[in-house]
N, CA, C and O atoms as CSV, one atom per row, in Angstrom:
chain,resi,resn,atom,element,x,y,z
A,1,MET,N,N,3.195,-120.638,42.493
A,1,MET,CA,C,2.296,-120.145,43.736
A,1,MET,C,C,1.500,-120.548,43.498
A,1,MET,O,O,1.104,-120.735,42.348
A,2,LYS,N,N,0.673,-120.990,45.033
A,2,LYS,CA,C,-0.972,-121.138,44.991
A,2,LYS,C,C,-1.386,-120.886,45.650
A,2,LYS,O,O,-0.669,-120.780,46.645
A,3,LYS,N,N,-2.368,-120.651,45.783
A,3,LYS,CA,C,-3.380,-119.775,45.442
A,3,LYS,C,C,-4.065,-120.008,47.167
A,3,LYS,O,O,-3.870,-120.928,47.961
A,4,ASN,N,N,-5.214,-118.307,47.335
A,4,ASN,CA,C,-4.490,-118.761,49.113
A,4,ASN,C,C,-3.935,-119.144,49.917
A,4,ASN,O,O,-4.298,-119.451,51.053
A,5,ALA,N,N,-2.360,-119.204,49.139
A,5,ALA,CA,C,-1.167,-119.862,50.736
A,5,ALA,C,C,-1.513,-119.516,51.896
A,5,ALA,O,O,-2.315,-118.691,52.334
A,6,HIS,N,N,-0.435,-120.640,52.588
A,6,HIS,CA,C,-1.045,-120.049,53.697
A,6,HIS,C,C,0.537,-120.743,54.805
A,6,HIS,O,O,1.103,-121.828,54.675
A,7,PHE,N,N,0.670,-120.253,55.242
A,7,PHE,CA,C,2.154,-120.001,56.129
A,7,PHE,C,C,1.670,-120.003,57.679
A,7,PHE,O,O,0.576,-119.982,58.242
A,8,SER,N,N,2.410,-120.023,57.901
A,8,SER,CA,C,2.131,-120.787,59.446
A,8,SER,C,C,3.299,-120.612,60.678
A,8,SER,O,O,4.418,-120.497,60.178
A,9,GLY,N,N,3.308,-120.568,62.044
A,9,GLY,CA,C,4.599,-120.804,62.343
A,9,GLY,C,C,6.195,-119.385,62.707
A,9,GLY,O,O,5.721,-118.519,63.443
A,10,VAL,N,N,6.733,-119.271,62.590
A,10,VAL,CA,C,7.987,-118.754,62.649
A,10,VAL,C,C,8.767,-118.907,60.647
A,10,VAL,O,O,9.200,-119.880,60.029
A,11,ILE,N,N,8.564,-117.052,60.163
A,11,ILE,CA,C,8.715,-117.273,59.006
A,11,ILE,C,C,10.060,-116.471,59.948
A,11,ILE,O,O,9.904,-115.846,60.997
A,12,ALA,N,N,11.487,-116.731,59.153
A,12,ALA,CA,C,11.856,-115.812,59.946
A,12,ALA,C,C,12.437,-114.852,58.242
A,12,ALA,O,O,12.185,-115.049,57.053
A,13,PRO,N,N,13.247,-113.868,58.956
A,13,PRO,CA,C,13.898,-113.019,58.122
A,13,PRO,C,C,15.298,-113.367,57.248
A,13,PRO,O,O,16.301,-113.297,57.959
A,14,VAL,N,N,15.492,-113.635,56.211
A,14,VAL,CA,C,16.892,-113.646,55.877
A,14,VAL,C,C,18.179,-112.567,55.375
A,14,VAL,O,O,18.336,-111.896,54.354
A,15,LEU,N,N,18.981,-112.753,56.593
A,15,LEU,CA,C,20.116,-111.896,56.549
A,15,LEU,C,C,20.949,-112.256,55.350
A,15,LEU,O,O,20.842,-113.414,54.947
A,16,THR,N,N,21.736,-111.466,54.739
A,16,THR,CA,C,22.386,-111.176,53.052
A,16,THR,C,C,23.848,-110.440,53.526
A,16,THR,O,O,24.201,-109.281,53.308
A,17,PRO,N,N,24.821,-111.881,54.496
A,17,PRO,CA,C,26.203,-111.856,54.083
A,17,PRO,C,C,26.490,-111.174,52.920
A,17,PRO,O,O,25.910,-111.264,51.838
A,18,PHE,N,N,27.843,-110.184,53.359
A,18,PHE,CA,C,28.337,-109.593,51.853
A,18,PHE,C,C,30.563,-110.066,51.827
A,18,PHE,O,O,31.549,-110.756,52.087
A,19,ASP,N,N,30.391,-109.777,51.687
A,19,ASP,CA,C,31.999,-110.694,51.722
A,19,ASP,C,C,32.986,-108.774,51.414
A,19,ASP,O,O,32.586,-107.622,51.246
A,20,GLU,N,N,33.839,-109.199,51.464
A,20,GLU,CA,C,35.739,-107.839,51.811
A,20,GLU,C,C,34.502,-107.118,50.382
A,20,GLU,O,O,33.464,-106.942,51.021
A,21,LYS,N,N,34.259,-106.751,49.132
A,21,LYS,CA,C,34.086,-106.497,48.293
A,21,LYS,C,C,33.583,-105.561,48.421
A,21,LYS,O,O,34.039,-104.505,47.982
A,22,GLY,N,N,32.065,-105.698,49.308
A,22,GLY,CA,C,30.788,-105.706,49.086
A,22,GLY,C,C,29.484,-106.433,48.005
A,22,GLY,O,O,28.410,-106.084,47.515
A,23,ASN,N,N,30.108,-107.271,48.021
A,23,ASN,CA,C,29.422,-108.641,47.483
A,23,ASN,C,C,27.994,-109.563,47.745
A,23,ASN,O,O,27.805,-109.462,48.958
A,24,PRO,N,N,27.505,-109.945,47.483
A,24,PRO,CA,C,26.112,-110.761,47.886
A,24,PRO,C,C,27.352,-111.771,48.416
A,24,PRO,O,O,28.414,-111.700,47.797
A,25,ASP,N,N,27.226,-112.890,49.763
A,25,ASP,CA,C,28.258,-113.765,49.871
A,25,ASP,C,C,26.778,-115.422,50.026
A,25,ASP,O,O,26.457,-116.164,50.954
A,26,VAL,N,N,26.439,-115.319,48.931
A,26,VAL,CA,C,26.352,-116.985,48.413
A,26,VAL,C,C,26.365,-117.704,49.326
A,26,VAL,O,O,25.500,-117.553,50.189
A,27,LYS,N,N,27.194,-118.573,49.437
A,27,LYS,CA,C,27.543,-119.467,50.289
A,27,LYS,C,C,27.143,-119.150,52.371
A,27,LYS,O,O,26.387,-119.725,53.155
A,28,ARG,N,N,27.349,-118.900,52.403
A,28,ARG,CA,C,26.856,-117.476,54.061
A,28,ARG,C,C,25.265,-117.607,53.960
A,28,ARG,O,O,24.481,-118.149,54.739
A,29,PHE,N,N,25.065,-117.012,52.889
A,29,PHE,CA,C,23.258,-116.798,52.914
A,29,PHE,C,C,22.662,-118.221,52.816
A,29,PHE,O,O,21.587,-118.534,53.327
A,30,ILE,N,N,23.492,-119.085,52.082
A,30,ILE,CA,C,22.704,-119.996,51.530
A,30,ILE,C,C,23.235,-121.037,53.223
A,30,ILE,O,O,22.792,-122.147,52.926
A,31,ALA,N,N,23.593,-121.126,54.016
A,31,ALA,CA,C,23.429,-121.479,55.130
A,31,ALA,C,C,23.070,-120.801,55.921
A,31,ALA,O,O,22.218,-121.442,56.535
A,32,HIS,N,N,23.187,-119.684,56.413
A,32,HIS,CA,C,22.189,-118.725,57.024
A,32,HIS,C,C,20.733,-119.857,57.015
A,32,HIS,O,O,20.385,-120.859,57.640
A,33,ALA,N,N,20.223,-119.053,55.985
A,33,ALA,CA,C,18.615,-119.815,55.389
A,33,ALA,C,C,18.746,-121.491,55.692
A,33,ALA,O,O,17.669,-122.052,55.898
A,34,LYS,N,N,19.434,-121.964,55.717
A,34,LYS,CA,C,19.305,-123.905,55.680
A,34,LYS,C,C,19.346,-123.885,57.174
A,34,LYS,O,O,18.376,-124.463,57.663
A,35,TRP,N,N,20.514,-123.194,58.378
A,35,TRP,CA,C,20.250,-123.326,59.575
A,35,TRP,C,C,18.732,-122.732,59.885
A,35,TRP,O,O,17.852,-123.588,59.975
A,36,CYS,N,N,18.275,-121.107,60.088
A,36,CYS,CA,C,17.007,-120.473,59.776
A,36,CYS,C,C,16.017,-122.294,59.828
A,36,CYS,O,O,15.608,-123.108,60.656
A,37,LEU,N,N,16.070,-122.078,58.318
A,37,LEU,CA,C,15.199,-124.116,58.836
A,37,LEU,C,C,15.095,-125.165,59.610
A,37,LEU,O,O,14.146,-125.467,60.333
A,38,GLU,N,N,16.391,-125.890,59.401
A,38,GLU,CA,C,16.896,-126.722,60.698
A,38,GLU,C,C,16.597,-126.416,62.060
A,38,GLU,O,O,16.143,-127.151,62.937
A,39,ASP,N,N,16.840,-125.526,62.086
A,39,ASP,CA,C,16.205,-124.893,63.970
A,39,ASP,C,C,14.594,-124.586,64.130
A,39,ASP,O,O,14.094,-124.096,65.142
A,40,GLY,N,N,13.922,-124.941,63.016
A,40,GLY,CA,C,12.859,-125.373,63.438
A,40,GLY,C,C,12.306,-124.011,62.883
A,40,GLY,O,O,11.110,-123.942,63.166
A,41,CYS,N,N,12.732,-122.917,62.206
A,41,CYS,CA,C,11.478,-121.825,60.763
A,41,CYS,C,C,10.758,-122.588,60.441
A,41,CYS,O,O,11.208,-123.702,60.707
A,42,THR,N,N,9.406,-122.644,59.780
A,42,THR,CA,C,8.531,-123.045,59.280
A,42,THR,C,C,8.839,-122.072,57.251
A,42,THR,O,O,8.499,-122.511,56.152
A,43,ALA,N,N,9.489,-120.895,57.555
A,43,ALA,CA,C,9.697,-120.962,56.211
A,43,ALA,C,C,10.341,-119.315,55.991
A,43,ALA,O,O,9.941,-118.820,57.045
A,44,LEU,N,N,11.041,-118.254,55.313
A,44,LEU,CA,C,11.620,-117.876,54.866
A,44,LEU,C,C,10.939,-116.361,54.334
A,44,LEU,O,O,9.781,-116.399,53.918
A,45,ALA,N,N,11.680,-115.019,54.354
A,45,ALA,CA,C,10.942,-113.980,54.269
A,45,ALA,C,C,13.012,-113.101,53.865
A,45,ALA,O,O,13.600,-112.217,54.488
A,46,PRO,N,N,13.447,-113.888,52.649
A,46,PRO,CA,C,15.023,-113.105,52.210
A,46,PRO,C,C,13.913,-111.523,51.118
A,46,PRO,O,O,12.786,-111.537,50.624
A,47,PHE,N,N,15.132,-110.292,51.192
A,47,PHE,CA,C,14.687,-109.281,50.765
A,47,PHE,C,C,13.398,-108.614,51.394
A,47,PHE,O,O,12.214,-108.383,51.146
A,48,GLY,N,N,14.205,-108.479,52.200
A,48,GLY,CA,C,11.835,-108.493,53.105
A,48,GLY,C,C,11.996,-106.984,53.923
A,48,GLY,O,O,11.809,-105.806,53.620
A,49,THR,N,N,12.589,-107.950,55.492
A,49,THR,CA,C,11.983,-106.762,57.234
A,49,THR,C,C,13.431,-106.697,57.481
A,49,THR,O,O,13.787,-106.498,58.642
A,50,THR,N,N,14.743,-106.899,56.124
A,50,THR,CA,C,16.493,-106.451,57.035
A,50,THR,C,C,16.515,-105.561,56.447
A,50,THR,O,O,17.072,-104.587,56.955
A,51,SER,N,N,15.928,-105.429,55.083
A,51,SER,CA,C,16.115,-103.897,54.602
A,51,SER,C,C,17.504,-104.461,54.107
A,51,SER,O,O,17.847,-103.392,53.602
A,52,GLU,N,N,18.435,-105.184,53.884
A,52,GLU,CA,C,19.561,-105.073,52.283
A,52,GLU,C,C,18.611,-105.476,50.355
A,52,GLU,O,O,19.126,-105.815,49.289
A,53,ALA,N,N,17.542,-105.286,50.625
A,53,ALA,CA,C,16.754,-105.125,49.288
A,53,ALA,C,C,17.547,-104.164,48.501
A,53,ALA,O,O,18.229,-104.289,47.484
A,54,THR,N,N,17.228,-103.058,49.353
A,54,THR,CA,C,17.474,-101.871,48.280
A,54,THR,C,C,19.534,-101.747,48.115
A,54,THR,O,O,20.059,-100.838,47.472
A,55,SER,N,N,20.463,-103.001,48.939
A,55,SER,CA,C,21.392,-102.246,48.595
A,55,SER,C,C,21.997,-103.616,47.492
A,55,SER,O,O,23.138,-103.921,47.148
A,56,LEU,N,N,20.769,-104.158,47.199
A,56,LEU,CA,C,20.858,-105.270,45.986
A,56,LEU,C,C,20.586,-105.095,44.280
A,56,LEU,O,O,19.429,-104.877,43.921
A,57,GLY,N,N,21.376,-105.168,43.533
A,57,GLY,CA,C,20.478,-104.899,42.123
A,57,GLY,C,C,19.580,-106.238,42.017
A,57,GLY,O,O,19.489,-107.120,42.870
A,58,LEU,N,N,18.923,-106.170,40.728
A,58,LEU,CA,C,17.399,-106.852,40.727
A,58,LEU,C,C,18.790,-108.650,40.361
A,58,LEU,O,O,18.887,-109.462,41.281
A,59,ASP,N,N,19.559,-108.880,39.106
A,59,ASP,CA,C,20.052,-109.674,39.047
A,59,ASP,C,C,20.616,-110.086,40.244
A,59,ASP,O,O,20.676,-111.310,40.362
A,60,GLU,N,N,21.289,-109.063,41.683
A,60,GLU,CA,C,21.874,-109.770,42.635
A,60,GLU,C,C,20.459,-110.978,43.450
A,60,GLU,O,O,20.650,-112.185,43.598
A,61,ARG,N,N,19.213,-110.290,43.838
A,61,ARG,CA,C,18.854,-110.396,43.901
A,61,ARG,C,C,17.875,-112.079,43.271
A,61,ARG,O,O,17.707,-113.044,44.017
A,62,ILE,N,N,17.400,-112.027,41.869
A,62,ILE,CA,C,17.290,-113.348,41.030
A,62,ILE,C,C,18.254,-113.790,41.739
A,62,ILE,O,O,17.773,-114.281,42.760
A,63,GLU,N,N,19.516,-113.882,41.725
A,63,GLU,CA,C,20.391,-114.771,41.997
A,63,GLU,C,C,20.240,-115.707,43.246
A,63,GLU,O,O,20.163,-116.890,43.576
A,64,LEU,N,N,20.245,-114.620,43.657
A,64,LEU,CA,C,20.129,-115.260,45.312
A,64,LEU,C,C,19.021,-116.434,45.192
A,64,LEU,O,O,19.326,-117.622,45.297
A,65,LEU,N,N,17.777,-116.004,44.972
A,65,LEU,CA,C,16.601,-116.028,45.173
A,65,LEU,C,C,16.745,-118.041,44.577
A,65,LEU,O,O,16.228,-119.004,45.144
A,66,GLU,N,N,17.807,-118.043,43.032
A,66,GLU,CA,C,17.716,-118.927,41.771
A,66,GLU,C,C,18.560,-119.693,43.416
A,66,GLU,O,O,18.172,-120.802,43.784
A,67,ALA,N,N,19.507,-119.054,44.111
A,67,ALA,CA,C,20.672,-120.151,44.846
A,67,ALA,C,C,19.988,-120.657,45.845
A,67,ALA,O,O,20.437,-121.768,46.125
A,68,LEU,N,N,18.851,-120.259,46.699
A,68,LEU,CA,C,18.331,-120.289,47.718
A,68,LEU,C,C,17.645,-121.675,47.306
A,68,LEU,O,O,17.399,-122.258,48.362
A,69,ILE,N,N,17.299,-122.325,46.389
A,69,ILE,CA,C,16.145,-123.253,46.124
A,69,ILE,C,C,17.649,-123.888,45.027
A,69,ILE,O,O,17.727,-125.084,45.307
A,70,ALA,N,N,18.648,-123.580,44.086
A,70,ALA,CA,C,18.808,-125.018,43.987
A,70,ALA,C,C,19.947,-125.571,45.006
A,70,ALA,O,O,20.746,-126.350,44.487
A,71,SER,N,N,20.167,-125.228,46.628
A,71,SER,CA,C,20.162,-125.819,47.287
A,71,SER,C,C,19.882,-126.938,47.996
A,71,SER,O,O,20.558,-127.669,48.719
A,72,GLY,N,N,18.493,-126.926,47.567
A,72,GLY,CA,C,17.265,-127.113,47.772
A,72,GLY,C,C,16.385,-127.397,48.758
A,72,GLY,O,O,16.097,-128.538,49.120
A,73,ILE,N,N,16.014,-126.538,49.139
A,73,ILE,CA,C,15.415,-125.500,50.082
A,73,ILE,C,C,13.985,-125.269,49.085
A,73,ILE,O,O,14.260,-124.944,47.930
A,74,ASP,N,N,12.529,-125.397,49.396
A,74,ASP,CA,C,11.547,-125.840,48.525
A,74,ASP,C,C,10.444,-124.441,48.716
A,74,ASP,O,O,9.564,-124.113,49.512
A,75,ALA,N,N,11.189,-123.774,47.274
A,75,ALA,CA,C,10.441,-123.039,46.798
A,75,ALA,C,C,8.987,-121.911,47.330
A,75,ALA,O,O,8.656,-120.742,47.134
A,76,SER,N,N,8.495,-123.012,48.025
A,76,SER,CA,C,7.471,-122.610,48.252
A,76,SER,C,C,6.934,-122.190,50.186
A,76,SER,O,O,5.991,-121.646,50.760
A,77,LYS,N,N,8.108,-122.796,50.513
A,77,LYS,CA,C,8.357,-121.411,51.537
A,77,LYS,C,C,9.778,-120.713,51.876
A,77,LYS,O,O,10.567,-120.774,52.820
A,78,LEU,N,N,9.723,-120.074,50.740
A,78,LEU,CA,C,9.990,-119.019,50.805
A,78,LEU,C,C,8.696,-117.450,50.011
A,78,LEU,O,O,7.884,-117.433,49.085
A,79,MET,N,N,9.001,-116.787,50.652
A,79,MET,CA,C,8.257,-115.403,50.471
A,79,MET,C,C,9.982,-114.308,50.330
A,79,MET,O,O,10.867,-114.056,51.149
A,80,PRO,N,N,9.765,-113.928,48.856
A,80,PRO,CA,C,10.343,-113.145,48.924
A,80,PRO,C,C,9.836,-111.974,48.849
A,80,PRO,O,O,8.674,-111.726,48.527
A,81,GLY,N,N,11.262,-110.650,49.344
A,81,GLY,CA,C,10.356,-109.076,49.107
A,81,GLY,C,C,10.762,-108.580,47.800
A,81,GLY,O,O,11.933,-108.307,47.536
A,82,ASN,N,N,9.445,-108.419,46.690
A,82,ASN,CA,C,9.901,-108.620,45.592
A,82,ASN,C,C,9.754,-106.444,45.250
A,82,ASN,O,O,10.014,-105.950,44.153
A,83,GLY,N,N,9.373,-105.738,46.296
A,83,GLY,CA,C,8.686,-104.549,46.577
A,83,GLY,C,C,10.901,-103.806,45.814
A,83,GLY,O,O,12.053,-104.169,46.050
A,84,THR,N,N,10.096,-102.461,44.730
A,84,THR,CA,C,10.945,-101.580,43.998
A,84,THR,C,C,11.050,-100.587,44.345
A,84,THR,O,O,10.914,-100.491,45.565
A,85,PRO,N,N,11.336,-99.279,43.592
A,85,PRO,CA,C,11.180,-97.684,43.772
A,85,PRO,C,C,10.045,-97.829,42.420
A,85,PRO,O,O,9.222,-96.941,42.197
A,86,ASN,N,N,10.141,-98.981,41.648
A,86,ASN,CA,C,9.320,-99.099,40.653
A,86,ASN,C,C,8.885,-99.902,40.418
A,86,ASN,O,O,9.475,-100.914,40.798
A,87,ILE,N,N,7.306,-100.158,39.485
A,87,ILE,CA,C,6.633,-100.977,39.109
A,87,ILE,C,C,6.925,-101.946,38.401
A,87,ILE,O,O,6.359,-103.029,38.548
A,88,PRO,N,N,8.072,-101.696,37.299
A,88,PRO,CA,C,8.345,-103.201,36.167
A,88,PRO,C,C,9.205,-103.333,36.884
A,88,PRO,O,O,9.148,-104.546,36.679
A,89,ASP,N,N,10.523,-103.191,38.029
A,89,ASP,CA,C,11.214,-103.699,38.059
A,89,ASP,C,C,10.230,-105.090,39.927
A,89,ASP,O,O,10.631,-106.094,40.516
A,90,THR,N,N,9.163,-104.355,40.021
A,90,THR,CA,C,8.628,-105.523,40.704
A,90,THR,C,C,7.935,-106.058,39.951
A,90,THR,O,O,7.614,-107.210,40.242
A,91,VAL,N,N,7.504,-105.569,38.896
A,91,VAL,CA,C,6.497,-106.901,37.836
A,91,VAL,C,C,7.443,-107.888,37.764
A,91,VAL,O,O,7.068,-109.059,37.818
A,92,ARG,N,N,8.619,-107.617,37.649
A,92,ARG,CA,C,10.471,-108.921,37.110
A,92,ARG,C,C,10.021,-109.640,38.086
A,92,ARG,O,O,9.342,-110.666,38.054
A,93,LEU,N,N,10.613,-108.791,39.330
A,93,LEU,CA,C,10.673,-110.237,40.397
A,93,LEU,C,C,9.422,-110.791,40.170
A,93,LEU,O,O,9.416,-111.991,39.898
A,94,THR,N,N,8.117,-110.072,40.225
A,94,THR,CA,C,6.849,-110.876,41.177
A,94,THR,C,C,7.092,-112.054,39.777
A,94,THR,O,O,7.285,-113.251,39.991
A,95,LYS,N,N,7.040,-111.477,38.415
A,95,LYS,CA,C,7.588,-113.154,37.466
A,95,LYS,C,C,8.538,-114.183,37.656
A,95,LYS,O,O,8.541,-115.414,37.633
A,96,HIS,N,N,9.478,-113.110,37.883
A,96,HIS,CA,C,10.367,-115.001,38.572
A,96,HIS,C,C,9.628,-115.595,39.604
A,96,HIS,O,O,8.986,-116.643,39.543
A,97,GLY,N,N,9.738,-115.014,40.337
A,97,GLY,CA,C,9.464,-115.559,41.731
A,97,GLY,C,C,8.335,-116.775,41.937
A,97,GLY,O,O,8.467,-117.749,42.678
A,98,LEU,N,N,6.910,-116.383,40.873
A,98,LEU,CA,C,6.784,-116.992,40.069
A,98,LEU,C,C,6.668,-118.228,39.967
A,98,LEU,O,O,6.198,-119.150,40.634
A,99,SER,N,N,7.692,-117.943,38.055
A,99,SER,CA,C,7.613,-118.948,37.604
A,99,SER,C,C,9.483,-120.477,38.791
A,99,SER,O,O,10.213,-121.468,38.802
A,100,LYS,N,N,8.884,-119.035,39.502
A,100,LYS,CA,C,10.443,-120.837,40.410
A,100,LYS,C,C,9.231,-121.626,41.900
A,100,LYS,O,O,9.418,-122.570,42.668
A,101,GLY,N,N,8.260,-120.829,41.753
A,101,GLY,CA,C,7.623,-121.647,42.872
A,101,GLY,C,C,7.089,-120.898,44.079
A,101,GLY,O,O,6.099,-121.429,44.581
A,102,VAL,N,N,7.715,-119.270,44.926
A,102,VAL,CA,C,7.291,-119.636,45.567
A,102,VAL,C,C,6.353,-119.220,45.683
A,102,VAL,O,O,5.514,-118.946,44.824
A,103,GLY,N,N,6.300,-118.968,47.944
A,103,GLY,CA,C,4.886,-119.016,47.981
A,103,GLY,C,C,3.845,-118.367,48.314
A,103,GLY,O,O,2.692,-118.763,48.483
A,104,ALA,N,N,4.420,-117.075,48.426
A,104,ALA,CA,C,4.422,-115.799,48.319
A,104,ALA,C,C,5.273,-114.357,48.574
A,104,ALA,O,O,6.477,-114.554,48.738
A,105,PHE,N,N,4.923,-113.196,48.625
A,105,PHE,CA,C,5.628,-112.040,48.152
A,105,PHE,C,C,5.020,-111.728,49.306
A,105,PHE,O,O,4.031,-112.210,49.858
A,106,LEU,N,N,6.169,-110.350,49.759
A,106,LEU,CA,C,6.613,-109.184,50.535
A,106,LEU,C,C,6.694,-108.502,50.061
A,106,LEU,O,O,7.818,-108.260,49.619
A,107,THR,N,N,5.161,-107.264,49.620
A,107,THR,CA,C,5.190,-106.291,48.442
A,107,THR,C,C,5.131,-105.246,49.267
A,107,THR,O,O,4.214,-105.237,50.088
A,108,LEU,N,N,6.035,-104.197,49.241
A,108,LEU,CA,C,5.266,-103.036,49.391
A,108,LEU,C,C,5.476,-102.063,47.806
A,108,LEU,O,O,6.389,-101.905,46.995
A,109,PRO,N,N,4.358,-101.675,47.933
A,109,PRO,CA,C,4.039,-100.586,46.692
A,109,PRO,C,C,4.665,-99.190,46.438
A,109,PRO,O,O,4.547,-98.172,47.121
A,110,PRO,N,N,5.547,-99.439,44.982
A,110,PRO,CA,C,6.292,-98.561,44.587
A,110,PRO,C,C,6.177,-97.434,44.489
A,110,PRO,O,O,7.105,-96.755,44.049
């Protein structure tokens, strides 16, 4: 993450679709994220304002973030929600995002 990262334009919250079994649908998640960027959004905010983060486990959030980056989306255009009800999990998500080069975080205090 760059120090003093600057975002402008439209930062889209990314919906997390689920399959019939209640698991995150990774293909649809990536397709939606790419559609947002192709349609003019300048950055993405997965696991933030749409509240699915509370329905996802930490490993699922990590897997989905990695899937976005592996799909070719520039990590610096990502502002994932990393807040959880406890500090150790928030720290884990923050360290993971930093290691992947995300542009910023959406953080609520635990």
